[in-house]
PyMOL Python script that loads the backbone (N, CA, C, O; Angstrom):
from pymol import cmd

cmd.read_pdbstr("""\
ATOM      1  N   MET A   1      28.514  58.419  -1.507  1.00  0.00           N
ATOM      2  CA  MET A   1      28.905  59.545  -2.319  1.00  0.00           C
ATOM      3  C   MET A   1      29.502  59.013  -3.620  1.00  0.00           C
ATOM      4  O   MET A   1      30.284  58.062  -3.623  1.00  0.00           O
ATOM      5  N   LEU A   2      29.118  59.643  -4.708  1.00  0.00           N
ATOM      6  CA  LEU A   2      29.672  59.308  -6.020  1.00  0.00           C
ATOM      7  C   LEU A   2      30.442  60.512  -6.525  1.00  0.00           C
ATOM      8  O   LEU A   2      29.934  61.633  -6.521  1.00  0.00           O
ATOM      9  N   GLU A   3      31.664  60.275  -6.958  1.00  0.00           N
ATOM     10  CA  GLU A   3      32.471  61.350  -7.524  1.00  0.00           C
ATOM     11  C   GLU A   3      32.990  60.885  -8.875  1.00  0.00           C
ATOM     12  O   GLU A   3      33.739  59.913  -8.969  1.00  0.00           O
ATOM     13  N   TYR A   4      32.580  61.598  -9.919  1.00  0.00           N
ATOM     14  CA  TYR A   4      32.989  61.271 -11.277  1.00  0.00           C
ATOM     15  C   TYR A   4      34.021  62.284 -11.748  1.00  0.00           C
ATOM     16  O   TYR A   4      33.772  63.490 -11.738  1.00  0.00           O
ATOM     17  N   HIS A   5      35.167  61.792 -12.156  1.00  0.00           N
ATOM     18  CA  HIS A   5      36.206  62.642 -12.733  1.00  0.00           C
ATOM     19  C   HIS A   5      36.028  62.588 -14.242  1.00  0.00           C
ATOM     20  O   HIS A   5      36.214  61.540 -14.861  1.00  0.00           O
ATOM     21  N   LEU A   6      35.669  63.709 -14.824  1.00  0.00           N
ATOM     22  CA  LEU A   6      35.340  63.789 -16.232  1.00  0.00           C
ATOM     23  C   LEU A   6      36.505  64.363 -17.025  1.00  0.00           C
ATOM     24  O   LEU A   6      37.487  64.850 -16.464  1.00  0.00           O
ATOM     25  N   LYS A   7      36.370  64.292 -18.318  1.00  0.00           N
ATOM     26  CA  LYS A   7      37.387  64.821 -19.232  1.00  0.00           C
ATOM     27  C   LYS A   7      37.673  66.297 -18.931  1.00  0.00           C
ATOM     28  O   LYS A   7      36.759  67.065 -18.630  1.00  0.00           O
ATOM     29  N   GLY A   8      38.938  66.679 -19.015  1.00  0.00           N
ATOM     30  CA  GLY A   8      39.306  68.084 -18.853  1.00  0.00           C
ATOM     31  C   GLY A   8      39.271  68.586 -17.417  1.00  0.00           C
ATOM     32  O   GLY A   8      39.016  69.770 -17.200  1.00  0.00           O
ATOM     33  N   GLN A   9      39.513  67.751 -16.452  1.00  0.00           N
ATOM     34  CA  GLN A   9      39.522  68.115 -15.033  1.00  0.00           C
ATOM     35  C   GLN A   9      38.162  68.579 -14.520  1.00  0.00           C
ATOM     36  O   GLN A   9      38.093  69.308 -13.531  1.00  0.00           O
ATOM     37  N   ASN A  10      37.093  68.171 -15.169  1.00  0.00           N
ATOM     38  CA  ASN A  10      35.751  68.494 -14.708  1.00  0.00           C
ATOM     39  C   ASN A  10      35.286  67.382 -13.784  1.00  0.00           C
ATOM     40  O   ASN A  10      35.710  66.234 -13.925  1.00  0.00           O
ATOM     41  N   LYS A  11      34.412  67.720 -12.834  1.00  0.00           N
ATOM     42  CA  LYS A  11      33.922  66.739 -11.873  1.00  0.00           C
ATOM     43  C   LYS A  11      32.421  66.870 -11.682  1.00  0.00           C
ATOM     44  O   LYS A  11      31.836  67.940 -11.849  1.00  0.00           O
ATOM     45  N   LEU A  12      31.823  65.746 -11.327  1.00  0.00           N
ATOM     46  CA  LEU A  12      30.422  65.674 -10.936  1.00  0.00           C
ATOM     47  C   LEU A  12      30.391  64.893  -9.632  1.00  0.00           C
ATOM     48  O   LEU A  12      30.860  63.756  -9.581  1.00  0.00           O
ATOM     49  N   ILE A  13      29.847  65.488  -8.580  1.00  0.00           N
ATOM     50  CA  ILE A  13      29.764  64.835  -7.279  1.00  0.00           C
ATOM     51  C   ILE A  13      28.299  64.762  -6.879  1.00  0.00           C
ATOM     52  O   ILE A  13      27.576  65.756  -6.940  1.00  0.00           O
ATOM     53  N   ILE A  14      27.868  63.574  -6.470  1.00  0.00           N
ATOM     54  CA  ILE A  14      26.494  63.345  -6.025  1.00  0.00           C
ATOM     55  C   ILE A  14      26.577  62.736  -4.634  1.00  0.00           C
ATOM     56  O   ILE A  14      27.266  61.738  -4.423  1.00  0.00           O
ATOM     57  N   ARG A  15      25.864  63.347  -3.679  1.00  0.00           N
ATOM     58  CA  ARG A  15      25.899  62.823  -2.315  1.00  0.00           C
ATOM     59  C   ARG A  15      24.578  63.104  -1.617  1.00  0.00           C
ATOM     60  O   ARG A  15      23.847  64.017  -2.001  1.00  0.00           O
ATOM     61  N   PRO A  16      24.278  62.321  -0.598  1.00  0.00           N
ATOM     62  CA  PRO A  16      23.070  62.615   0.172  1.00  0.00           C
ATOM     63  C   PRO A  16      23.320  63.792   1.108  1.00  0.00           C
ATOM     64  O   PRO A  16      24.454  64.045   1.514  1.00  0.00           O
ATOM     65  N   SER A  17      22.264  64.498   1.443  1.00  0.00           N
ATOM     66  CA  SER A  17      22.359  65.553   2.439  1.00  0.00           C
ATOM     67  C   SER A  17      22.571  64.904   3.799  1.00  0.00           C
ATOM     68  O   SER A  17      22.078  63.804   4.049  1.00  0.00           O
ATOM     69  N   GLY A  18      23.291  65.570   4.664  1.00  0.00           N
ATOM     70  CA  GLY A  18      23.510  65.030   6.001  1.00  0.00           C
ATOM     71  C   GLY A  18      22.366  65.298   6.953  1.00  0.00           C
ATOM     72  O   GLY A  18      22.277  64.665   8.005  1.00  0.00           O
ATOM     73  N   THR A  19      21.486  66.229   6.602  1.00  0.00           N
ATOM     74  CA  THR A  19      20.426  66.625   7.537  1.00  0.00           C
ATOM     75  C   THR A  19      19.016  66.534   6.970  1.00  0.00           C
ATOM     76  O   THR A  19      18.041  66.619   7.717  1.00  0.00           O
ATOM     77  N   GLU A  20      18.899  66.363   5.668  1.00  0.00           N
ATOM     78  CA  GLU A  20      17.569  66.346   5.033  1.00  0.00           C
ATOM     79  C   GLU A  20      17.485  65.181   4.061  1.00  0.00           C
ATOM     80  O   GLU A  20      18.513  64.674   3.612  1.00  0.00           O
ATOM     81  N   PRO A  21      16.272  64.749   3.731  1.00  0.00           N
ATOM     82  CA  PRO A  21      16.123  63.669   2.736  1.00  0.00           C
ATOM     83  C   PRO A  21      16.267  64.209   1.314  1.00  0.00           C
ATOM     84  O   PRO A  21      15.312  64.202   0.537  1.00  0.00           O
ATOM     85  N   LYS A  22      17.463  64.672   0.988  1.00  0.00           N
ATOM     86  CA  LYS A  22      17.737  65.258  -0.321  1.00  0.00           C
ATOM     87  C   LYS A  22      19.019  64.677  -0.887  1.00  0.00           C
ATOM     88  O   LYS A  22      19.863  64.155  -0.158  1.00  0.00           O
ATOM     89  N   ILE A  23      19.145  64.777  -2.190  1.00  0.00           N
ATOM     90  CA  ILE A  23      20.389  64.433  -2.863  1.00  0.00           C
ATOM     91  C   ILE A  23      21.003  65.738  -3.352  1.00  0.00           C
ATOM     92  O   ILE A  23      20.324  66.570  -3.954  1.00  0.00           O
ATOM     93  N   LYS A  24      22.276  65.902  -3.089  1.00  0.00           N
ATOM     94  CA  LYS A  24      22.965  67.121  -3.499  1.00  0.00           C
ATOM     95  C   LYS A  24      23.903  66.805  -4.659  1.00  0.00           C
ATOM     96  O   LYS A  24      24.549  65.758  -4.693  1.00  0.00           O
ATOM     97  N   VAL A  25      23.960  67.734  -5.604  1.00  0.00           N
ATOM     98  CA  VAL A  25      24.802  67.578  -6.793  1.00  0.00           C
ATOM     99  C   VAL A  25      25.739  68.770  -6.871  1.00  0.00           C
ATOM    100  O   VAL A  25      25.313  69.920  -6.768  1.00  0.00           O
ATOM    101  N   TYR A  26      27.016  68.480  -7.053  1.00  0.00           N
ATOM    102  CA  TYR A  26      28.025  69.524  -7.186  1.00  0.00           C
ATOM    103  C   TYR A  26      28.727  69.347  -8.524  1.00  0.00           C
ATOM    104  O   TYR A  26      29.065  68.230  -8.916  1.00  0.00           O
ATOM    105  N   LEU A  27      28.939  70.445  -9.211  1.00  0.00           N
ATOM    106  CA  LEU A  27      29.646  70.438 -10.485  1.00  0.00           C
ATOM    107  C   LEU A  27      30.926  71.252 -10.334  1.00  0.00           C
ATOM    108  O   LEU A  27      30.939  72.300  -9.688  1.00  0.00           O
ATOM    109  N   SER A  28      31.987  70.760 -10.931  1.00  0.00           N
ATOM    110  CA  SER A  28      33.245  71.490 -10.950  1.00  0.00           C
ATOM    111  C   SER A  28      33.720  71.530 -12.395  1.00  0.00           C
ATOM    112  O   SER A  28      34.025  70.495 -12.988  1.00  0.00           O
ATOM    113  N   ALA A  29      33.780  72.733 -12.955  1.00  0.00           N
ATOM    114  CA  ALA A  29      34.167  72.892 -14.357  1.00  0.00           C
ATOM    115  C   ALA A  29      35.487  73.650 -14.439  1.00  0.00           C
ATOM    116  O   ALA A  29      35.708  74.617 -13.710  1.00  0.00           O
ATOM    117  N   ALA A  30      36.358  73.198 -15.333  1.00  0.00           N
ATOM    118  CA  ALA A  30      37.646  73.857 -15.554  1.00  0.00           C
ATOM    119  C   ALA A  30      37.773  74.194 -17.029  1.00  0.00           C
ATOM    120  O   ALA A  30      37.405  73.393 -17.889  1.00  0.00           O
ATOM    121  N   GLY A  31      38.291  75.372 -17.319  1.00  0.00           N
ATOM    122  CA  GLY A  31      38.452  75.768 -18.714  1.00  0.00           C
ATOM    123  C   GLY A  31      39.451  76.895 -18.851  1.00  0.00           C
ATOM    124  O   GLY A  31      39.983  77.399 -17.862  1.00  0.00           O
ATOM    125  N   LYS A  32      39.697  77.280 -20.084  1.00  0.00           N
ATOM    126  CA  LYS A  32      40.679  78.329 -20.370  1.00  0.00           C
ATOM    127  C   LYS A  32      40.098  79.731 -20.264  1.00  0.00           C
ATOM    128  O   LYS A  32      40.841  80.709 -20.177  1.00  0.00           O
ATOM    129  N   SER A  33      38.771  79.833 -20.272  1.00  0.00           N
ATOM    130  CA  SER A  33      38.128  81.142 -20.189  1.00  0.00           C
ATOM    131  C   SER A  33      36.825  81.007 -19.412  1.00  0.00           C
ATOM    132  O   SER A  33      36.311  79.903 -19.235  1.00  0.00           O
ATOM    133  N   ASN A  34      36.299  82.128 -18.953  1.00  0.00           N
ATOM    134  CA  ASN A  34      35.014  82.109 -18.252  1.00  0.00           C
ATOM    135  C   ASN A  34      33.906  81.565 -19.146  1.00  0.00           C
ATOM    136  O   ASN A  34      33.045  80.812 -18.691  1.00  0.00           O
ATOM    137  N   ALA A  35      33.933  81.950 -20.419  1.00  0.00           N
ATOM    138  CA  ALA A  35      32.909  81.472 -21.352  1.00  0.00           C
ATOM    139  C   ALA A  35      33.004  79.958 -21.528  1.00  0.00           C
ATOM    140  O   ALA A  35      31.985  79.273 -21.611  1.00  0.00           O
ATOM    141  N   GLY A  36      34.221  79.443 -21.585  1.00  0.00           N
ATOM    142  CA  GLY A  36      34.402  77.999 -21.710  1.00  0.00           C
ATOM    143  C   GLY A  36      33.906  77.251 -20.491  1.00  0.00           C
ATOM    144  O   GLY A  36      33.273  76.201 -20.612  1.00  0.00           O
ATOM    145  N   VAL A  37      34.192  77.792 -19.313  1.00  0.00           N
ATOM    146  CA  VAL A  37      33.723  77.178 -18.068  1.00  0.00           C
ATOM    147  C   VAL A  37      32.199  77.225 -17.993  1.00  0.00           C
ATOM    148  O   VAL A  37      31.568  76.246 -17.595  1.00  0.00           O
ATOM    149  N   GLU A  38      31.615  78.340 -18.366  1.00  0.00           N
ATOM    150  CA  GLU A  38      30.150  78.452 -18.358  1.00  0.00           C
ATOM    151  C   GLU A  38      29.512  77.449 -19.310  1.00  0.00           C
ATOM    152  O   GLU A  38      28.482  76.859 -18.984  1.00  0.00           O
ATOM    153  N   ALA A  39      30.108  77.248 -20.478  1.00  0.00           N
ATOM    154  CA  ALA A  39      29.576  76.278 -21.442  1.00  0.00           C
ATOM    155  C   ALA A  39      29.645  74.866 -20.879  1.00  0.00           C
ATOM    156  O   ALA A  39      28.695  74.096 -21.020  1.00  0.00           O
ATOM    157  N   ILE A  40      30.763  74.517 -20.240  1.00  0.00           N
ATOM    158  CA  ILE A  40      30.901  73.194 -19.631  1.00  0.00           C
ATOM    159  C   ILE A  40      29.895  73.036 -18.498  1.00  0.00           C
ATOM    160  O   ILE A  40      29.250  71.994 -18.380  1.00  0.00           O
ATOM    161  N   ASN A  41      29.759  74.063 -17.668  1.00  0.00           N
ATOM    162  CA  ASN A  41      28.817  74.018 -16.552  1.00  0.00           C
ATOM    163  C   ASN A  41      27.385  73.844 -17.047  1.00  0.00           C
ATOM    164  O   ASN A  41      26.618  73.077 -16.465  1.00  0.00           O
ATOM    165  N   THR A  42      27.023  74.544 -18.107  1.00  0.00           N
ATOM    166  CA  THR A  42      25.683  74.406 -18.683  1.00  0.00           C
ATOM    167  C   THR A  42      25.453  72.995 -19.208  1.00  0.00           C
ATOM    168  O   THR A  42      24.384  72.423 -18.996  1.00  0.00           O
ATOM    169  N   THR A  43      26.440  72.432 -19.887  1.00  0.00           N
ATOM    170  CA  THR A  43      26.330  71.070 -20.410  1.00  0.00           C
ATOM    171  C   THR A  43      26.162  70.067 -19.270  1.00  0.00           C
ATOM    172  O   THR A  43      25.297  69.194 -19.333  1.00  0.00           O
ATOM    173  N   LEU A  44      26.984  70.190 -18.232  1.00  0.00           N
ATOM    174  CA  LEU A  44      26.877  69.281 -17.088  1.00  0.00           C
ATOM    175  C   LEU A  44      25.538  69.440 -16.369  1.00  0.00           C
ATOM    176  O   LEU A  44      24.914  68.449 -15.990  1.00  0.00           O
ATOM    177  N   THR A  45      25.102  70.671 -16.184  1.00  0.00           N
ATOM    178  CA  THR A  45      23.823  70.927 -15.521  1.00  0.00           C
ATOM    179  C   THR A  45      22.672  70.289 -16.297  1.00  0.00           C
ATOM    180  O   THR A  45      21.806  69.645 -15.704  1.00  0.00           O
ATOM    181  N   ASN A  46      22.657  70.460 -17.601  1.00  0.00           N
ATOM    182  CA  ASN A  46      21.608  69.862 -18.426  1.00  0.00           C
ATOM    183  C   ASN A  46      21.645  68.342 -18.375  1.00  0.00           C
ATOM    184  O   ASN A  46      20.596  67.699 -18.334  1.00  0.00           O
ATOM    185  N   ALA A  47      22.836  67.762 -18.376  1.00  0.00           N
ATOM    186  CA  ALA A  47      22.970  66.305 -18.313  1.00  0.00           C
ATOM    187  C   ALA A  47      22.434  65.763 -16.988  1.00  0.00           C
ATOM    188  O   ALA A  47      21.723  64.758 -16.966  1.00  0.00           O
ATOM    189  N   VAL A  48      22.773  66.429 -15.891  1.00  0.00           N
ATOM    190  CA  VAL A  48      22.288  65.998 -14.577  1.00  0.00           C
ATOM    191  C   VAL A  48      20.774  66.164 -14.494  1.00  0.00           C
ATOM    192  O   VAL A  48      20.079  65.275 -14.000  1.00  0.00           O
ATOM    193  N   PHE A  49      20.261  67.286 -14.968  1.00  0.00           N
ATOM    194  CA  PHE A  49      18.820  67.519 -14.948  1.00  0.00           C
ATOM    195  C   PHE A  49      18.084  66.429 -15.730  1.00  0.00           C
ATOM    196  O   PHE A  49      17.079  65.900 -15.255  1.00  0.00           O
ATOM    197  N   ASN A  50      18.574  66.091 -16.918  1.00  0.00           N
ATOM    198  CA  ASN A  50      17.937  65.053 -17.731  1.00  0.00           C
ATOM    199  C   ASN A  50      18.032  63.687 -17.073  1.00  0.00           C
ATOM    200  O   ASN A  50      17.093  62.896 -17.165  1.00  0.00           O
ATOM    201  N   LEU A  51      19.140  63.396 -16.415  1.00  0.00           N
ATOM    202  CA  LEU A  51      19.300  62.125 -15.714  1.00  0.00           C
ATOM    203  C   LEU A  51      18.299  62.014 -14.569  1.00  0.00           C
ATOM    204  O   LEU A  51      17.622  60.996 -14.429  1.00  0.00           O
ATOM    205  N   VAL A  52      18.205  63.055 -13.754  1.00  0.00           N
ATOM    206  CA  VAL A  52      17.277  63.043 -12.631  1.00  0.00           C
ATOM    207  C   VAL A  52      15.833  62.958 -13.120  1.00  0.00           C
ATOM    208  O   VAL A  52      15.013  62.246 -12.541  1.00  0.00           O
ATOM    209  N   LYS A  53      15.537  63.680 -14.173  1.00  0.00           N
ATOM    210  CA  LYS A  53      14.185  63.668 -14.749  1.00  0.00           C
ATOM    211  C   LYS A  53      13.821  62.270 -15.238  1.00  0.00           C
ATOM    212  O   LYS A  53      12.694  61.818 -15.038  1.00  0.00           O
ATOM    213  N   SER A  54      14.774  61.576 -15.882  1.00  0.00           N
ATOM    214  CA  SER A  54      14.490  60.225 -16.392  1.00  0.00           C
ATOM    215  C   SER A  54      14.349  59.233 -15.244  1.00  0.00           C
ATOM    216  O   SER A  54      13.537  58.312 -15.329  1.00  0.00           O
ATOM    217  N   ILE A  55      15.119  59.400 -14.177  1.00  0.00           N
ATOM    218  CA  ILE A  55      15.008  58.498 -13.024  1.00  0.00           C
ATOM    219  C   ILE A  55      13.678  58.726 -12.311  1.00  0.00           C
ATOM    220  O   ILE A  55      13.037  57.771 -11.873  1.00  0.00           O
ATOM    221  N   ALA A  56      13.263  59.981 -12.192  1.00  0.00           N
ATOM    222  CA  ALA A  56      12.019  60.315 -11.497  1.00  0.00           C
ATOM    223  C   ALA A  56      10.790  59.772 -12.228  1.00  0.00           C
ATOM    224  O   ALA A  56       9.742  59.571 -11.614  1.00  0.00           O
ATOM    225  N   SER A  57      10.914  59.537 -13.522  1.00  0.00           N
ATOM    226  CA  SER A  57       9.753  59.053 -14.284  1.00  0.00           C
ATOM    227  C   SER A  57       9.622  57.532 -14.236  1.00  0.00           C
ATOM    228  O   SER A  57       8.676  56.979 -14.796  1.00  0.00           O
ATOM    229  N   ILE A  58      10.555  56.853 -13.576  1.00  0.00           N
ATOM    230  CA  ILE A  58      10.492  55.376 -13.492  1.00  0.00           C
ATOM    231  C   ILE A  58       9.447  54.961 -12.501  1.00  0.00           C
ATOM    232  O   ILE A  58       9.240  53.766 -12.286  1.00  0.00           O
TER     233      ILE A  58
END
""", "prot")
cmd.dss("prot")
cmd.show_as("cartoon", "prot")
cmd.util.cbc("prot")
cmd.orient("prot")
């Protein structure tokens, strides 16, 4: 399991599934408003998607 503590109390957790051959990704976003949290969540989601996409193309 990998757990990254990011700036502003945000987290990214990557772990294998316990029952399936899958990798699970969890995002935890903290902010002062719902809009701020949504923006952070969108940024993290896009970063993870791009990372997985680049790894899959190797």
